[in-house]
C-alpha positions in Angstrom: 16.9 -19.3 9.9 20.0 -17.0 10.2 18.8 -14.5 7.5 16.9 -11.4 8.3 13.2 -11.8 8.0 10.7 -9.6 6.2 6.9 -9.6 6.6 4.7 -9.3 3.5 1.0 -8.6 4.2 -1.5 -9.7 1.6 1.0 -11.9 -0.2 -1.7 -14.2 -1.6 -3.4 -11.3 -3.4 -2.7 -10.2 -7.0 0.4 -7.9 -6.5 1.6 -9.7 -3.4 1.7 -13.1 -5.1 3.8 -11.7 -7.9 6.1 -9.9 -5.4 6.8 -12.8 -3.0 8.4 -15.1 -5.7 10.2 -12.2 -7.2 11.6 -11.1 -3.8 12.6 -14.6 -2.8 14.6 -15.0 -6.0 16.1 -11.5 -6.1 17.0 -11.3 -2.4 18.3 -14.7 -1.3 19.6 -13.3 2.0 16.1 -12.7 3.4 13.3 -15.0 4.7 9.7 -14.1 3.9 6.7 -14.4 6.2 3.5 -14.0 4.2 0.5 -12.9 6.4 -2.8 -13.1 4.5 -6.4 -13.5 5.7 -7.3 -15.3 2.5 -10.4 -13.4 1.8 -12.0 -13.9 -1.7 -9.1 -11.9 -3.2 -6.4 -14.2 -1.8 -5.4 -17.4 -3.5 -2.7 -19.8 -2.3 -2.6 -21.4 -5.7 -0.8 -18.2 -6.8 2.1 -19.1 -4.6 2.6 -22.7 -5.6 6.2 -21.9 -6.7 7.1 -20.8 -3.1 5.5 -23.6 -1.1 8.7 -25.7 -0.8 11.1 -22.8 -0.4 12.8 -23.1 3.0 13.0 -19.3 3.3 9.2 -18.9 3.0 6.4 -19.3 5.6 2.7 -18.7 5.1 0.6 -17.5 8.0 -3.2 -17.2 7.7 -4.4 -14.3 9.7 -5.8 -10.8 9.9 -3.6 -7.6 10.0 -6.2 -6.2 12.4 -5.3 -8.9 14.9 -2.8 -7.1 17.1 -1.9 -10.1 19.2 -1.0 -12.2 16.1 0.9 -9.3 14.5 2.9 -8.6 17.6 3.6 -12.4 18.0 4.9 -12.6 14.5 7.3 -9.6 15.1 8.6 -11.2 18.3 8.8 -14.8 17.1 10.5 -14.1 13.7 12.3 -10.8 14.6 10.7 -9.0 11.7 13.1 -6.4 10.2 11.1 -5.1 7.3 7.5 -4.8 6.3 6.0 -4.8 2.8 2.3 -3.8 3.4 0.2 -4.9 0.4 -2.9 -6.2 2.3 -5.9 -4.1 1.5 -9.5 -4.3 0.4 -9.2 -2.9 -3.1 -12.3 -3.4 -5.2 -14.0 -0.1 -5.7 -17.4 -1.5 -6.5 -17.4 -3.5 -3.3 -16.4 -0.3 -1.3 -19.6 1.3 -2.7 -21.9 -1.5 -1.7 -20.2 -2.3 1.6 -17.6 0.2 2.9 -17.0 -1.1 6.4 -14.3 -3.8 5.6 -12.4 -1.1 3.7 -12.3 1.2 6.7 -11.3 -1.7 9.0 -8.7 -3.4 6.9 -7.1 -0.4 5.2 -7.1 2.0 8.2 -7.1 -0.1 11.4 -5.0 -2.8 9.8 -2.3 -0.4 8.7 -2.3 1.2 12.2 -1.9 -2.3 13.9 1.1 -3.1 11.7 2.8 0.3 12.3 2.3 0.0 16.1 3.9 -3.5 16.1 6.8 -2.3 14.0 7.3 0.8 16.2 7.3 -1.3 19.4 9.7 -3.9 17.9 12.1 -1.5 16.3 12.1 1.6 18.5 12.4 2.6 22.2 11.1 6.1 22.0 10.3 8.8 19.3 13.5 9.3 17.3 15.3 6.4 19.1 15.8 3.2 17.2 16.9 0.0 18.9 20.5 -1.1 18.1 20.5 -3.4 15.1 17.2 -2.0 13.7 18.7 1.1 12.2 17.9 -0.1 8.6 14.5 -1.6 9.4 11.9 -0.2 7.0 8.1 -0.2 6.7 7.1 0.1 3.0 3.5 0.9 2.4 1.9 0.1 -1.0 -0.8 2.5 -2.1 -2.7 3.6 -5.2 -3.1 6.6 -7.5 -6.8 6.7 -6.7 -6.0 8.8 -3.5 -5.3 11.7 -5.8 -8.9 11.8 -7.2 -9.5 12.3 -10.9 -7.7 14.2 -13.7 -9.0 16.2 -16.7 -7.9 15.5 -20.2 -4.3 16.5 -19.5 -1.8 16.5 -16.7 -0.4 13.8 -14.4 -0.4 12.9 -10.7 2.9 13.7 -9.0 4.0 13.0 -5.4 2.9 16.5 -4.5 -0.6 16.3 -6.0 -3.2 17.1 -3.2 -5.2 14.1 -2.0 -8.8 14.1 -3.2 -10.2 10.6 -2.9 -13.6 10.0 -4.4 -14.6 6.5 -3.2 -14.8 4.8 0.2 -11.9 2.6 -1.1 -9.6 5.5 -2.1 -10.5 7.4 1.0 -9.5 4.5 3.2 -6.2 4.2 1.3 -5.6 7.9 1.6 -6.1 7.6 5.4 -3.6 4.8 5.6 -1.0 6.8 3.7 -1.4 9.7 6.1 -1.0 7.4 9.1 2.2 6.0 7.7 3.4 9.6 7.1 2.6 10.5 10.7 4.6 7.6 12.1 7.6 9.0 10.2 7.1 12.6 11.3 6.1 11.8 14.9 8.2 8.8 15.8 11.0 9.0 13.2 10.1 5.6 11.9 11.8 4.6 8.7 8.9 4.4 6.2 8.4 4.7 2.5 5.2 4.8 0.4 4.6 4.0 -3.2 1.4 5.0 -5.1 0.9 2.9 -8.3 -1.3 3.1 -11.3 -3.6 0.3 -12.5 -1.7 -3.0 -12.3 -2.3 -5.9 -14.8 -0.7 -9.2 -15.4 -0.8 -12.9 -14.2 -2.7 -13.9 -11.1 -5.1 -10.9 -11.1 -8.5 -11.6 -9.4 -11.3 -12.5 -11.8 -13.4 -9.5 -10.9 -11.0 -6.9 -12.3 -11.3 -5.4 -15.8 -8.7 -7.3 -17.9 -9.5 -10.8 -16.4 -13.2 -10.1 -16.9 -12.8 -9.2 -20.5 -10.8 -12.4 -21.1 -13.1 -14.7 -19.2 -16.3 -13.3 -20.7 -14.9 -13.5 -24.3 -13.8 -17.1 -23.9 -17.2 -18.1 -22.5 -19.0 -16.3 -25.3 -20.8 -14.0 -22.8 -21.3 -10.2 -23.2 -18.2 -8.3 -22.2 -19.4 -5.5 -19.9 -17.8 -2.0 -20.3 -18.8 0.8 -17.9 -20.5 4.0 -19.4 -19.0 5.1 -22.7 -15.8 3.1 -22.2 -13.7 6.3 -22.3 -12.4 6.2 -18.7 -8.6 6.4 -19.0 -6.1 4.5 -16.8 -2.3 4.3 -16.8 -1.5 0.6 -17.0 1.5 -0.9 -15.1 2.7 -4.5 -15.6 2.7 -6.1 -12.2 6.3 -7.4 -12.3 7.5 -3.8 -13.2 5.6 -2.7 -10.1 7.2 -5.3 -7.9 10.7 -4.2 -9.1 9.8 -0.6 -8.3 8.7 -1.5 -4.8 11.9 -3.4 -4.1 13.9 -0.4 -5.4 12.1 2.1 -3.2 12.6 -0.2 -0.2 16.3 -0.6 -1.0 17.2 3.0 -2.1 14.3 5.3 -1.4 14.7 8.1 1.1 12.9 7.6 4.5 9.6 9.4 4.7 9.3 9.8 1.0 6.6 8.8 -1.4 7.4 7.5 -4.9 4.8 7.2 -7.7 5.1 4.1 -9.9 3.4 4.4 -13.2 3.6 2.6 -16.6 3.3 5.6 -18.9 0.7 3.5 -20.7 -2.5 5.4 -20.9 -5.4 3.5 -22.4 -9.1 3.9 -22.2 -11.3 0.9 -21.6 -12.4 0.7 -25.2 -8.7 0.4 -26.3 -8.1 -2.2 -23.7 -11.1 -4.4 -24.7 -10.2 -3.9 -28.4 -6.6 -5.0 -27.9 -7.5 -8.1 -25.9 -10.2 -9.2 -28.4 -7.7 -8.8 -31.2 -5.1 -11.0 -29.4 -7.8 -13.6 -28.5 -9.0 -13.6 -32.1 -5.5 -14.7 -33.2 -4.6 -17.0 -30.3 -7.9 -18.7 -29.5 -10.4 -18.0 -32.3 -14.1 -18.2 -31.4 -15.9 -21.4 -32.7 -18.3 -19.4 -34.8 -15.4 -17.6 -36.6 -16.6 -14.2 -35.5 -14.5 -11.6 -33.6 -14.8 -11.4 -29.9 -15.4 -7.7 -30.4 -19.1 -8.5 -31.2 -19.5 -9.3 -27.5 -18.7 -5.8 -26.2 -21.7 -4.4 -24.3 -22.0 -1.1 -22.5 -23.4 -1.1 -19.0 -24.5 1.6 -16.5 -21.5 3.5 -15.2 -20.1 3.1 -11.7 -21.2 5.6 -9.1 -18.5 8.4 -8.8 -16.4 6.8 -11.5 -13.1 8.8 -11.8 -12.6 9.8 -15.5 -8.8 9.6 -15.8 -5.8 8.6 -13.8 -2.2 9.0 -15.0 1.0 8.9 -13.0 4.2 10.8 -13.5 7.0 8.4 -12.4 9.8 10.9 -13.0 11.0 11.0 -9.4 11.4 7.2 -9.2 13.1 7.1 -12.6 15.5 10.0 -11.9 16.3 9.4 -8.2 16.4 5.6 -8.2 16.9 4.7 -11.9 13.7 2.7 -12.3 12.3 1.9 -15.7 9.4 -0.3 -16.7 10.6 -3.3 -18.7 7.2 -3.9 -20.3 5.0 -1.5 -22.3 1.3 -2.2 -22.6 1.6 -4.0 -26.0 4.2 -6.5 -24.7 2.7 -6.9 -21.2 -0.9 -7.5 -22.4 0.3 -10.3 -24.7 2.0 -12.0 -21.7 -1.1 -11.5 -19.6 -3.5 -13.0 -22.1 -1.2 -15.9 -22.7 -1.1 -16.6 -18.9 -4.9 -16.6 -18.7 -5.1 -18.9 -21.8 -2.7 -21.3 -20.1 -4.9 -21.2 -17.0 -8.1 -21.7 -19.0 -6.9 -24.5 -21.4 -9.8 -25.3 -23.7 
């Protein structure tokens, strides 16, 4: 392997498993090591298209395992890190917060330490040949808390996380920031809005709506269904991440958002309409009859929306999909996966 090697953590998860094939194709001059613990959220079936790629290696392991992480840096001379690995399901963070604290905080620290030792000799001193090595940290808009009816999260919005999940991600963001300001490490961070698209884990909102509808079960919607999210097609997110890594300024944060605000009622309505056309129910009725309201999530943030102006203006990023095009592609992917 003569190419430079990058480390992707959590590459078998939803966003990571969209990023790895995209990166391998878009950047043929790099090798990719994918380190993933394969918890319930990781699935190697999502990376079938990469299995035989000579520039791709999968390693099963935990980002909290410092010995393993250091070994990977030494053995493969890791030059860049894309840190996706995280516990990310808010409901799970409410019932069992410990894995979130461990993976999201301790895991991020372990990776930063390994990178610092491999790339740097002292604060502000980078080893020759590692001047361009960069640690890119993938985070979420949930660190900013919740919004009222109007306004947007920007990169300067104060952090106000409201769940154990978002608090653990906020902590990891700040540790990444500290490694830049204390050691001069070349880091970038991106905070994204809600992703959707192929390969998303079954427990999340959009796959749940599709799965429940197709099986004729009640489609559960939290509270009054009016919680608003800004939806970002996963491949647009992957392109944004690569752009920040390539062209972003060291130490900076870039928000990646889809400018596609929808409340949960609109989401379920859109998906049911698409399914009614593409896979009509046997009884001839609309899937919308299955919509059921359930008790709201504890501490459920009302609205998130991201202002991606900085990324658009500074780096020229633009989403290729809007929600109406992206959701059709998404539903079609799940229908292909669940052939009747």
